[in-house]
Each structure stands twice: as structure tokens, then as C-alpha cells.
N, C-alpha and C positions, 0 to 999 in steps of 0.2 A: 854232369856236376862237378864243382870246382873243392876238392876236398881240402879242408882247414888245418894249419900245422897246429900238432898237437899243446902248443904252446901259447898261452895267451895271457896279453899283459894287461894289467889293469891299473888303471890311475894315468891319466899323462900332466905334460909338467905346464902344458900352457894352451887354453884355447881361445885364437884367435880366428873368428870368421874369416873365410873357408877353411881356417887350418889348425889341426893341431898339432902339439910334440908331444913326441913318445921316448921317455930316457930307458937305457938298458936294456936294449934289442941287439940282438945279435944276427947275423946271416942275412939282414935285409938288404934286400938291391932299389935302384932306380926305378921309377915304373910300375912299382910292386904292386899287384890291387891288396885292397883290405877293407875288412870287412870293423866296422865300429860300431858297439853295441852301448846301448845310455841305459840306466838304469832301471829303468819299463819296459827295456827286453828288447824293445826297438832297432832295429839294424838297417845302417846305411853304408853305401858303399863308397871308397874312398883310393886313390891313390898316393905311393909315396912319391913326391916333388924331390926330398932329396935326402939325402945323409951324412952326416959327419959322425963319426966314430960308433958312439952306442946311443944315439939319438938321432931320429927320422921325422922329416917334416910332411907329416901329412895333409893332401886336401881332401876335403869331406865334400860327398858329392849330394849329400842331403842338406847341405848346411846343419849347424853346431849350436843350434838353439836345442835347448833343454842338456845340453851335455855338459857332466861336471868334472873336473880336474879327478876327484877319489872313485869318482861311479863310474865313470867310463872304460869299457873295456876293448882292447882293439886285438884282431888278429890277423895275420899278414899271411896270404895265399902262397908267393912264392914265385907268383907269373904278373906279367902284365894286363892292362884290359884288355877284355877280348869281347864279339858277339857274334850271336849264330846268327850267319848267313844263306841264306837261299833266296830263290826263283820263287818262290811263296810270298815274299815282301813286297812284290809288286800287287799295286792296287789295297794297299793298306797306312795307316797310320801307326807312327808308334815317336816314343819320347826320343830324346838327345842321345839316351842309352840304350836306344835298341828295343827299351819296350814297349810292350802293344798299348798303345792310345784310344785305340776304336772300340774299345768292349769287346773285342775277339779274343780270342787265344792266340799266343804264339805261336809260330807257324811250326809245323814240325819236321825235322830233319833237320839238314843243310849241314853246314861245315863252321866249326867254331874259328875265328880268326882273329887277331889281335887289331886293334884297332889301330893303333900310333902308325902304323904301314912304314913304308918310305919309298921317297922322290925315284921317280924311273932314272935307270942310270942315261945320260944321255947317249954316250955307244950304243945303249939298244933302242932308241927312239928310230920312230920311221918320220920323215918329214909327214907333215899334215898337206895334203892337197885336195879331198873329197870335201865340194859344196855344199851347205844344210840350209836347206832353205826353209827359214823363216814365217814366211807368208806376210812379214814387214817389211814396207818397201828400201824404208833407209837403212835397215838392217842389209838387206838381201842384197840392196842397186848398190850400196856406198862402205858399204863396212863388212862385208860378207864374212859370215861364219864357215871356220873350215872344218870338220870334223879334226877332234884332234887339237882344238886349237884352246888356248886360255881369252876369253873374250870378255872383259868385267865393265857391268853397268854404273856410271859414277852417278847418282842421281841427291837431291836435297830435300830434306824433307816437308811432309805435304806433296809430293810430288808422285806422279802412278807408275813409282815402278815394280809395284806389287800385280799390278793391273797386267803392265808390260811381262813382265816375269811369266803370270799365267797366260798372256797369248801366246808368248814363245810355248811352253809347255803342251797348249792345244794343238798348234800350228807347226810344230818343227817336223821334217821328215828330208827322207835323204831320197832327191824326183828320179825316178823313174829306177829306181832298185827294192824291192822285195825284201830286207834284211830285217832282219831282230833287232827294235830299235824301246829303250827305255829313258825313264827319265829317275831320277832322284832327287826331290830337293830338302835341303837344310833351311830351318827356319828357325834362326838364332835369337831369342829376346823379342820375339811376336807376343802383339797382342794377341786376345782370343778372338777377336772380331775377327784378324787377319788369316787366325788359324783357322776358322771355319770358311773366311772365303777362298781360299785354297781350294779347301773340303770339296764346298757345293759346286764353286767351278770347274773341276775336275767331273765331279760326278755328273754335272747336267752337259757337261760336255760331250762324255762318253770313252775318256783318255784315261782316267781312274787307274783302269785294270792295267795300262803300262805304267804307274806311276808309285814311287815310294815317297811317302813324307814323312821325314823326322823332325818334329815341331817342338822345341824346348822356350812354353812362352816367358812370357818377362818376369813373371813372378816365381820362375825355376832357378836356385842356387848359380853364381856366375862360372862355377865350376861344370855343370852340366851346359852351358853352352860353350865352354873351350871343347867339351868332347862331339859336340854333336854333328859339325860336319868331320871328325875324324870318324865318325861311327858310318856317318852317310857315304863320304868315301870310300871305306871300306867295303859296304856292300857294291859299290858301282863297280871296284876292281875282281869283285869276285864276276860278276853280270859280265862285265866286259872280258877279262883274261881269262875266266873257265868257263865261263858259257856261250862267248863270242861274239856278245850283244855289244849297239853299237848303243853309249851312254851320254846321254845330256845330263851332266850335275849342276844345280844352279844351289847358290851358295846364296841369301837371304838373312840379316844383313850384316856383312862383314865390321862394320865399325862395331855393335854388337859385342860380335865375337872379339876384337879388340880392347874394346872398354874392360870384357872381364876380366882378360889380362892383364890391364894395367891395374884392376882391381886387387888379384890376387899378387902381382908383383909388388903392393905397397902393402899388404900384410906382409910379404915376403922381408920386409924392409930391403926390398933394391933400389940399386940407387934411378934412379928416373931418367931418362933420355927425353926427346924435345914431347914436351905437352905431356908431360907425366907418363908416356909410355914407358914400358920396358926396351931395353938399349938390344935386346934380341929379337924385337917383334919383327924385323927385317926375314930374318933366318926363320921364323916360325911362322908366318905367311906362304915364304918359301917353299918349307915342308911341305905343309899343305897344299900349293898350285899347282908345286910338281910333280905332283901324285898323280896329275892328269896328262894326256896324251895318247900314243902308239907307239905299241911294242912290235919290234922287227919280226916276224914271226905266227904276230896276235893276230886271228881275223877282227877280233873285237878293238873299241877305242874308248875314252874315256875326252867326252870336249867337257870345260868348266867356262860356266858364266857367276860368276861372283857378284853380287849386286851389295854397294855400302854407298848410304849415306853420309854426303860430307857434313860436314858441322859450317853450320854460313854460308851455305856451297862455293867452300874453300878448297878448291880441287890441290894447294898447295899443304893442305892440310898431310900426316906423315902417315893414314890409312890408307888415302886414293896416291899420294905419293908414292910411297911404297910399292903399292900394287901395281904401278904404272911400271916401274924397273922389270919386275918379273914377270907380266903378262903380256901378251902381242897385241897391244892396242886397249885402245877402253871407246864405250859409249858414253857418249856425258851429254844429259839430259840439262833440257835450259830453261831458266824461270824463269826470261823473258815470253817464249812461246809457249810456256803453262798458261800465265795469263791470258794470253792471247786466245785461249782455249781448243791450242792445237793438242791434237794426241796422235800420236807419242812425243812429246816436246822435248827433241833430239837435237842436241847443238850439231849441224854438220861441219863447218870448220874443225869444232875440237874434237870431233870423234874422228878415229881412222881402226883398221883393220890390217897389221902388218905382215899377214898372210894371205889375203886377201887376192893379190896379184898372182900367187900359183894354185888357187882354187877355183877359176872362175874363166872364162872362155872358152874357144873352141872345143868341142866335146864336152864339156862342162854344164855349162851354162850359153851363151850366145856369142858369138864373136866381137862383137859391141862393146863387151860389157864393160872390160876397164877402161876404154876410150870412151864413152859418155858417162860414166862417174868421174873422172877426170878433166873431160869439160863443165860435168855440174858444179866439181869443186871450182873450176876457175871462174866460171862467171858470177857463181853465188857470194868469191871473192871482193866483187868488186860492189856488190850491195850496198854492204853497211857504209862505206864510203860514199857512196850517193844520197843514201838517206841522211849520211853528217852534211852532205851540203845542202838537202833539203831544206833540213831543219833551220841552215844560216839565211838563207836566199827565198825558199818557198819555192813549190814543184815549178812554179808559170814561169819560174828565169830556166827549171835545168834544158837541155838541149835533147832534141827529140829521143838520141840514143840512150841516152841518162833518164829518160821515160821509162825506154823500155826495159833496161836495167832494172829497172824499179817494179815494171810489173812480172819482170820474170823471176825478183826475188818473190813477189806476192804469191805466186802460182807454186814456187817451189815449196812454200813451207803451206800451203794451204792445201794441194793437192796431191805433193812427191813427197813429203813427209810426213803431213797429216791423214790419218784414214782414221775407219771405225774399229774401235775395238775388236767388233766382231769380224772383221774384215780379213779375208785370207788370200793374199794375193800369189799366185804363181811368179816365179821370174821373168818370165816373157810378159804379165801385165804389166809388170813392176818397169821393164826396160822398154818397153813399147810406153809406158806413162813419160819416161824420162825424156823421149825422144819428145814427144807433145811437149813437155814445157820447154826443152833446147830451142823448138821451135818459133817459142814466142821473138828470139834472137834471130836477126837476119844472115844470112850462110856464113859473110863476109866475117862475122865474129865469132866462128865455131872451129879458131886455130886449132884447134886439139882434137879434130879428129879429120881422118882421111877422106878424099876427094873418093875415093870407090864407099865409104861408109855413109858419105852423105849423101849421093847418089843412091843408095838402094833406100834409107832410113828416115831421110830430112822431108820434112816435109811445112813447108810455111805457115803459123797458124796466127791469130788474133788473139790477146788475151784479152778479157771481159773491159777492163781497162782502156784497152786502145780501141773498144769498136765505138764507132759514134753511138751518142745518147739524144732519146727522144726523136728516133725518126724513123716515120716506117718504113718498112718492107719493102724494097723495090720489085718489082716483077722481071724476071730472068730474061735479062738481053737489055734490058733499058737503064741505064744512067744512072 
């Protein structure tokens, strides 16, 4: 238990949600924990945002409703915010500050850790090279997630990014390895039905025992949203680097987190940058994202998948734009695929994993992995131009090759990208399916595949669009 200082400050100079300004303070430091007491004796945690001489600006994590200038009392604890972490937090749900939110008592024991944390020293990092199987073909086959990687999901309002996140949590494994694996999910500004969805989904799937949930609902104070990912990453660091576990951290929704930063920045009268966000948004996001990775000499690792919704599906918006600079690729959800009912609606040409080449291939997945992935990208890149041509001249005027390209595009989206929310495909199933889809095209068009791979895996197939229509089946041996 943290002991309070003997000095208590009575009265504040200003109350401006979610901040209060305390005058006449001595010996107070930045990021110090604070206890704010209202006139009814209620206690609210807070932290020091800024110190200017004898004035301290404090953000109140419980909101400022009911606080008055004269009746508010403030105590400074002399140390930064902390959370008690332990393996017993797996299988439990907490709020954004690490307090139990599932009705059960706080976990017994554990260690007290500062939530601010530090980015991993680049000189101490180990390069990520180990493949994580998510069971989702468009990720495993074409945008592979590598242990220790930072791979965000860029989505839009109303698209099923929460379903995709839950599916990844349920299915993520280290294929062929019996190693301790855990998931930490932090939800910022999520609605109550979304929080219930995650709880029920993991419980029904029987994976809740390896998942720790930190859920800050939409009606929670903005400052709690700011602390939620830090609390979650503090537990992830403990599990990874103290208990040698491999931890997948999912942060959703980072746009809500950045909006909370903007709200606090506005209350502090900071000069706004792009779209009103604070000028330090890049460094703030980097301080979070760079806590993930692998450390030389440590058995455990932290793999990070931030999820963010792009306002108006604008990928140039400051949040996805800055996130893309810090992370090692992105999974981009596509509105047109979503409208066609394809799940997950991932845009193949806009998505990439910059570390994929180092984590797949012989000894990890299969020797044909990178080659067939590259070939699918190359072939699919022609689909949009052919579709544009077809919209002008009509499909009947297309060449036979153009029609095969259209058939390939439809099968690629429907069978390779699309799959059931409950379907868990092995990487071998994904690669076999990739060859089936590629087989719609003649061998001469598969220039990115070597003759050796083609001889081993290529089988010419006929798409449903190419099959003769309204004709009875012919007996074998008859023309």
C-alpha cells in the first residue's frame, strides 16, 4: 500500500475537466500519482501532467464532477502510477487502471510495476523471425504475423474488426511448438455490448484462461483511456520478460485513445497540430508501440496488433498515418469487400507485413510460401484494371485471358480472402488453397513461380465462371 505524504493541499486554483490546477505545492514531480478527495470524502486517483514552479497540473482519472475550488483536497504520493501484475490476471477482466471488473477480488500477490514503462532499447532487440499462425488465410498466407512484430489493423466504422480480433485471439498459435502463450487485450472507449462480446466469445471458445482483458468503456473518463494500453502492456512485459511467455497484445481502438489525448491536450491549451491532435502524438504512439518486441537473452516476446478505425475510411488520417510509420506493416479492411459480405474484408493490395519474408519458408512454414504469395499479389493487381475495362466495354468484349483474370479475382476474394468467422485454417491449408486459386490461370501467366515449384504444386483448375452452363455431365471417355 502506498503511504500518503503528511502534507495535504486544500483547495485548487482551477477545475477544468479532466484537469485541476493546484497552487502552492512543493517537491512535486512529473507523472506522480495523486489522490483527489471531494467534499463528500470520495477518493479519485490522478497523475501530475505538468509542474511549473509551485503550480501542478493534475489529470483526474475519475473525472471532476462534484469537485469544487475550495472543498477539494489533494495528496501527492511521490511516485508514478503503478499496477500489481501476476500470472493470476490471465482469465480475468479489469478496468483501464487494472482494477477487477469481473466481480472477483484482486489477484493475490504479484509485483508492483510502473505503468509508464520504456520502449525496448534497439541495441537489445532480437530480430523477429518466428511465424505465428492466426488461422486467417489472408493474414497467414499473404501478410504473415511474426513473433515480436508490430502489425496494426486499419479498419472503418461498422466493419468487423472486433470479430477479426476475437478470431485471432481464439486461434493464434505457435505451430509445432509447445510454448507458454498468452493474450492481453486492451479495449479503449468500447461500448458495453462490445465488452460483453469479447468476454462471451473467449469464454465460449474455452480460451479465456489464457486471456487478460483490460476494458475501458465509452463512459469512462478520457484519462482512463490514456492509461489503459499502458496498464495492459505492463502486464504483457511481466509475462514475457519475467515469466518467459509469448504474449500477443491487441489494442482496440487506438483512434479512441488518440481522441482522448486530443481532449486532454485541448484542456491543457496546447497548440494543436493536424486535425486538432497534439504535436506529440507521434512520440506518444511510438512510446507505446516500441514496448513490443523481443529482447536478446529473453525467452519471451511481445507481439502487438493495434486496431484503429479510420475516420471516413481515410488512411491518410493522422492516426493511421503515424501508426504506419512506427509499425512493420498493416492489415487494411476494405469497405467494398465488406459490402459484398466477404469476411474478413481485408484489402490484399493495401496490406503488407514487412517482416513476413524473414518468418516464412523452409523450416518455418513451407518452401513455396513467399513465392505463391508474391504470385497471388501480382495476379490480383491486374484484376482491378480488367474490371475497369469491363465496366466500359462489357465482359463480352474481353479477351479470354481477361475473363480468366476476372474469374481469378472472384475466386481469390470469395475463397482465399473470405472464410467463416469460426474457420481455423492451418498454414498448409492456406497454401494449398492459394495454389488452387492460382490454378485458375494458365501456367504461362505465373511468372513469379519457379519451374520446380510449378512442377510440384501447380494443378490447372477450372473456375465456376469458366465451367459450361446448362449442360448435362458427359460419361467418362466421351467427348
